[in-house]
C-alpha positions in Angstrom: -12.7 27.6 -31.6 -12.0 24.3 -33.3 -8.4 25.4 -34.1 -7.9 26.8 -30.6 -8.9 23.4 -28.9 -6.2 21.7 -31.0 -3.3 23.9 -29.9 -1.1 23.6 -26.8 1.5 25.9 -25.3 5.1 25.8 -24.4 6.9 27.3 -21.4 9.8 28.5 -23.4 12.4 30.3 -21.2 9.9 30.5 -18.4 10.4 34.3 -18.0 6.7 35.0 -17.7 5.6 31.9 -15.9 4.8 31.7 -12.1 5.8 28.2 -11.3 3.8 28.3 -8.1 0.4 29.3 -9.7 0.5 28.6 -13.4 -0.1 25.1 -14.7 3.2 23.7 -16.0 2.0 20.1 -16.4 -1.1 18.1 -17.3 -4.4 18.1 -15.4 -3.7 21.3 -13.6 -0.4 20.4 -12.0 1.4 23.4 -10.5 3.4 24.5 -7.5 0.4 24.5 -5.2 -0.5 21.0 -6.1 3.1 19.8 -5.5 3.0 21.4 -2.0 -0.3 19.7 -1.2 1.1 16.4 -2.4 3.7 16.7 0.3 1.2 16.7 3.1 1.2 13.8 5.5 -1.5 11.4 4.3 -0.6 8.4 6.4 -3.3 9.0 9.0 -6.1 8.6 6.5 -8.4 5.6 6.7 -7.8 2.7 4.5 -10.9 3.2 2.4 -9.3 6.5 1.2 -6.2 4.8 0.1 -6.9 5.2 -3.5 -7.8 8.9 -3.3 -6.8 11.7 -5.6 -3.2 11.8 -4.5 -2.5 8.1 -4.9 -4.3 7.8 -8.2 -2.5 10.9 -9.6 0.7 9.5 -8.3 0.3 6.3 -10.3 -0.7 8.3 -13.4 2.3 10.6 -13.0 4.6 7.6 -12.4 3.4 5.9 -15.6 3.9 9.1 -17.6 7.2 10.1 -16.0 5.7 13.3 -14.7 6.6 13.2 -11.0 8.0 16.6 -10.0 11.5 15.5 -9.2 14.3 18.1 -9.1 15.5 16.8 -12.5 12.0 17.2 -14.1 11.4 20.7 -12.6 14.9 21.8 -13.8 14.0 20.7 -17.3 10.7 22.6 -17.3 12.2 25.8 -15.6 15.5 25.5 -17.6 17.7 25.7 -14.5 20.7 23.8 -13.4 19.3 22.8 -10.0 18.9 19.1 -10.5 20.8 17.8 -7.4 19.1 15.4 -5.0 18.5 17.3 -1.8 18.7 14.1 0.2 22.0 12.5 -0.8 23.6 15.1 -3.1 23.5 13.0 -6.3 23.9 15.2 -9.4 20.5 14.4 -10.8 17.3 13.5 -8.9 15.6 11.5 -11.7 12.5 9.3 -11.2 14.5 6.2 -10.8 16.9 7.8 -8.4 14.1 9.3 -6.2 12.2 5.9 -6.0 15.0 3.4 -6.1 18.6 4.6 -6.0 18.6 7.2 -3.3 19.9 5.7 -0.1 16.7 5.7 1.9 14.6 4.7 -1.1 16.9 1.7 -1.7 16.8 0.8 1.9 13.0 0.7 1.8 13.0 -1.7 -1.1 15.8 -3.8 0.4 14.0 -4.3 3.7 11.1 -6.0 2.0 13.3 -8.6 0.5 12.4 -7.7 -3.1 14.0 -9.5 -6.0 17.5 -8.3 -6.5 16.8 -7.7 -10.2 14.4 -5.0 -9.2 16.7 -3.2 -6.8 20.0 -3.6 -8.7 18.6 -2.7 -12.1 20.6 -0.1 -13.9 17.8 1.1 -16.2 17.7 4.9 -16.2 14.1 5.1 -17.7 11.3 4.9 -15.2 9.0 3.2 -17.7 11.6 0.6 -18.6 12.2 -0.1 -14.9 8.5 -0.5 -14.2 8.1 -2.8 -17.2 10.9 -5.0 -15.9 9.2 -5.1 -12.5 5.9 -6.2 -14.1 7.7 -9.1 -15.7 9.2 -10.2 -12.4 6.3 -9.7 -10.0 2.8 -11.2 -10.0 -0.4 -9.0 -9.8 -0.6 -9.0 -6.0 3.1 -8.3 -5.5 2.9 -5.5 -8.1 0.1 -3.8 -6.2 2.2 -4.0 -3.0 5.2 -2.6 -4.9 3.2 0.5 -6.1 2.0 1.1 -2.5 5.6 1.0 -1.4 6.6 3.5 -4.1 3.7 5.8 -3.1 4.8 5.8 0.6 8.4 6.3 -0.5 7.4 9.3 -2.6 5.4 10.8 0.3 8.4 10.3 2.6 10.5 12.2 0.1 8.0 15.0 0.0 7.9 15.2 3.8 11.7 15.6 3.8 11.5 18.4 1.1 8.7 20.4 2.7 9.1 19.7 6.4 12.6 18.4 6.8 11.3 15.2 8.3 12.3 11.9 6.7 11.3 8.7 8.5 13.4 5.6 8.7 13.2 3.0 5.9 11.7 0.3 8.1 8.9 2.7 9.2 7.9 3.4 5.6 8.1 -0.3 4.7 5.9 -1.3 7.7 3.4 1.4 6.8 3.1 0.3 3.2 2.8 -3.3 4.2 0.0 -2.5 6.7 -1.9 -0.4 4.1 -1.8 -3.1 1.5 -3.0 -5.7 4.0 -5.9 -3.5 5.3 -6.8 -2.6 1.7 -7.2 -6.2 0.7 -9.2 -7.1 3.9 -11.5 -4.1 3.2 -12.2 -5.4 -0.3 -12.9 -8.9 1.0 -15.6 -7.8 3.5 -17.0 -4.7 1.6 -17.8 -3.8 -2.0 -14.4 -3.5 -3.7 -13.1 0.1 -4.0 -11.5 -0.9 -7.3 -14.0 -3.3 -9.0 -12.4 -6.0 -11.2 -12.3 -5.2 -14.8 -14.7 -7.7 -16.4 -14.3 -8.5 -20.1 -17.1 -10.2 -21.9 -15.3 -12.5 -24.3 -17.6 -14.2 -26.8 -16.9 -16.4 -29.7 -17.7 -14.8 -33.0 -18.3 -16.4 -36.4 -15.5 -16.0 -38.9 -16.2 -14.3 -42.3 -17.6 -16.4 -45.1 -15.2 -18.8 -46.6 -12.8 -18.3 -43.7 -11.8 -20.7 -41.0 -11.3 -19.6 -37.4 -8.6 -21.3 -35.3 -8.9 -21.3 -31.5 -5.8 -22.2 -29.5 -5.3 -22.4 -25.8 -2.7 -23.7 -23.4 -2.3 -24.4 -19.7 0.6 -25.4 -17.4 -0.2 -28.3 -15.1 2.4 -30.1 -12.9 5.2 -28.2 -14.8 4.0 -29.6 -18.2 2.4 -27.6 -21.0 -0.9 -28.9 -22.3 -2.5 -27.3 -25.4 -5.5 -27.7 -27.7 -6.5 -26.5 -31.1 -10.0 -26.2 -32.6 -11.1 -25.2 -36.1 -14.5 -23.9 -37.0 -16.0 -22.7 -40.3 -17.9 -19.5 -41.0 -21.1 -21.1 -39.7 -19.6 -22.2 -36.4 -19.4 -25.9 -37.1 -16.3 -27.7 -35.9 -14.3 -29.0 -38.8 -11.3 -30.3 -36.9 -9.3 -30.2 -33.7 -6.5 -31.7 -31.7 -4.7 -31.6 -28.3 -1.3 -32.7 -27.0 1.1 -31.9 -24.2 4.8 -31.2 -23.9 6.4 -34.1 -22.2 9.6 -32.3 -21.2 9.5 -30.4 -18.0 9.7 -26.7 -18.3 
């Protein structure tokens, strides 16, 4: 049993796999789940915004497991990788969420930073890391909501042949983000903040612990340094600021 729990399985040539019923991904992802993920979820109330579909979407996005044509072709070992919306040779993650015509239009309507839209990174993870460096926390949350609505629009086109206009998707994503923040302001937050209890700890015997901190005020950097011995007593410290504007 111990050995069995440590083994996984591979699809191989896929000859004995039913893509619609057998689990071909993690957490029970299969053809039925993909079909369900294409259902219209826009009419749901805001407090269900972060339900199974949206959470799994974020998880899949971070692990590059979204069932794009390119991903499914890799698993099934077929040559059907073409984007069914625009005819691009490969419907990769980045193509489906950024480079496909309607997807790019959705991002452009919102006035997002050109570095996000015009990035030529082919890896979804690399693209997301670049976006994180550009956007602040609030904007990043809005950005993920846009991608989620974009992905649902793509699925509606795949399963129902109905793709809505870019401005409709943008407005829906913007409305969801706004209502979600309002809900968390007047109710108990759906996603509670992650609290970290940071406490100062004594350093090992005969060791000195150096604490350093910095802050930006009026476009100037101010910093401070404090040194304590293994018993917690202050043995030195200093502070200064960078005069040059940053």
